[in-house]
C-alpha positions as CSV (number, residue, x, y, z in Angstrom):
1,M,35.9,43.9,30.5
2,Y,32.7,41.8,30.1
3,V,30.5,41.0,33.1
4,P,27.3,38.9,33.3
5,D,24.2,41.1,33.2
6,V,22.8,39.9,36.5
7,P,22.5,41.4,40.0
8,L,25.3,40.4,42.3
9,F,24.5,37.3,44.3
10,N,23.2,38.0,47.8
11,Q,20.2,37.1,49.9
12,E,18.0,39.6,48.3
13,V,18.3,38.1,44.8
14,E,18.8,34.5,45.7
15,P,15.2,33.6,44.8
16,W,15.8,35.1,41.3
17,Y,18.8,32.8,40.9
18,I,16.7,29.8,41.9
19,E,13.9,30.8,39.6
20,R,16.2,31.3,36.6
21,K,18.2,28.1,37.6
22,L,21.5,30.0,37.4
23,V,24.5,28.8,39.3
24,N,25.3,30.9,42.3
25,W,28.8,31.7,41.0
26,V,27.5,33.4,37.8
27,D,28.6,36.9,39.1
28,Q,32.2,35.6,39.3
29,L,32.6,35.2,35.5
30,T,33.9,38.7,34.8
31,S,36.6,38.5,32.1
32,V,38.2,40.3,29.2
33,Y,37.0,37.5,27.0
34,K,33.6,38.4,25.6
35,D,32.5,34.7,25.3
36,H,33.6,33.7,28.8
37,V,30.1,33.5,30.2
38,K,28.8,31.6,27.1
39,D,31.8,29.3,27.3
40,H,30.5,28.3,30.8
41,Y,27.3,27.1,29.0
42,L,25.2,30.0,30.3
43,D,22.9,31.8,28.0
44,I,22.7,35.2,29.7
45,P,23.7,38.6,28.3
46,V,26.9,40.4,29.2
47,I,27.8,44.0,29.6
48,E,31.0,45.6,28.5
49,R,32.6,47.8,31.1
50,E,35.7,49.9,31.2
51,V,37.8,49.3,34.4
52,E,40.9,50.9,35.8
53,C,43.8,48.6,36.2
54,V,47.1,48.8,38.2
55,T,50.3,46.8,38.0
56,L,51.8,44.7,40.7
57,D,54.8,47.0,40.8
58,S,52.6,50.1,41.3
59,L,50.9,48.3,44.3
60,I,54.3,47.3,45.7
61,D,55.5,50.9,45.4
62,E,52.3,52.5,46.8
63,Y,52.2,50.2,49.8
64,Q,56.0,49.8,50.2
65,V,55.8,46.0,50.1
66,T,59.1,44.3,50.8
67,A,58.0,40.7,50.9
68,I,55.1,38.6,49.6
69,E,54.6,35.2,51.2
70,T,52.0,33.9,48.7
71,L,50.5,35.6,45.6
72,V,47.2,34.1,44.5
73,T,45.6,35.1,41.2
74,D,42.3,34.1,39.7
75,T,41.7,36.5,36.8
76,E,39.6,34.4,34.5
77,G,42.3,33.9,31.9
78,N,44.5,36.8,32.5
79,D,46.8,35.4,35.2
80,H,49.7,35.2,32.7
81,R,49.5,39.0,32.3
82,V,49.4,39.6,36.0
83,L,52.3,37.3,36.6
84,R,54.4,39.1,33.9
85,G,54.2,42.0,36.4
86,I,56.4,40.3,39.0
87,N,59.6,42.4,38.8
88,K,60.4,44.1,42.1
89,V,59.4,41.6,44.8
90,Y,59.3,37.8,44.1
91,P,56.6,36.0,46.1
92,D,57.7,32.9,48.0
93,N,54.7,31.0,46.6
94,I,52.4,31.6,43.6
95,V,49.1,30.0,43.0
96,F,47.4,31.0,39.7
97,E,44.3,29.8,37.9
98,S,45.6,28.0,34.9
99,K,42.3,26.6,33.7
100,H,41.4,29.6,31.5
101,I,44.9,30.7,30.5
102,E,44.3,30.0,26.8
103,G,40.8,31.3,27.0
104,S,37.6,29.9,28.6
105,N,38.0,26.2,29.2
106,K,40.5,25.7,26.4
107,G,43.1,23.7,28.2
108,L,46.8,24.4,28.6
109,G,48.9,25.6,25.7
110,I,51.5,28.2,24.6
111,R,50.5,30.9,27.2
112,Y,50.8,28.3,30.0
113,K,54.2,27.1,28.7
114,E,55.5,30.7,28.3
115,T,54.3,31.6,31.8
116,I,55.9,28.5,33.4
117,D,59.1,29.0,31.4
118,R,59.4,32.7,32.5
119,L,58.7,31.8,36.2
120,S,61.2,29.0,36.0
121,T,63.9,31.4,34.9
122,M,63.1,33.5,37.9
123,G,63.7,30.6,40.2
124,Y,60.2,29.1,40.6
125,K,59.4,25.4,40.5
126,V,55.9,23.9,39.9
127,I,55.0,21.9,43.0
128,K,51.4,21.0,42.1
129,Q,49.0,21.3,39.3
130,D,45.3,20.4,39.4
131,T,42.4,20.9,37.0
132,E,42.0,24.6,38.1
133,D,45.3,25.9,39.4
134,T,49.1,25.7,39.3
135,Y,51.2,26.1,42.5
136,L,54.8,27.3,42.4
137,K,57.5,27.8,45.0
138,L,60.5,30.0,44.8
139,V,63.5,27.7,45.3
């Protein structure tokens, strides 16, 4: 995983952000895509970090989840991978960030189509799509 090499945004570092003229959401650009920060037109270094991941099914098992009203994902381009993990409990509603599904600011393409096709076969219908997110309902 690649993360911006900046302190987390909080009151203590706010003057640093203002001085460097960085957007206050720079610390939210963590992604598995190395160029994700650069693709947001920011010239700051990134650090590669190894992180532990879990699947939706493992969380469902661990917490004995029997129903999910709404699943919201915003994983900076990896939402399609997360949504592939819907196997045991189907959420009533799904909202996922589709903006980066093909990579940072690349538009919609084959990954998006494959994700929508898979979710459609599971009984989901797209009810809204905007420039950032796609909203689906289980029908």
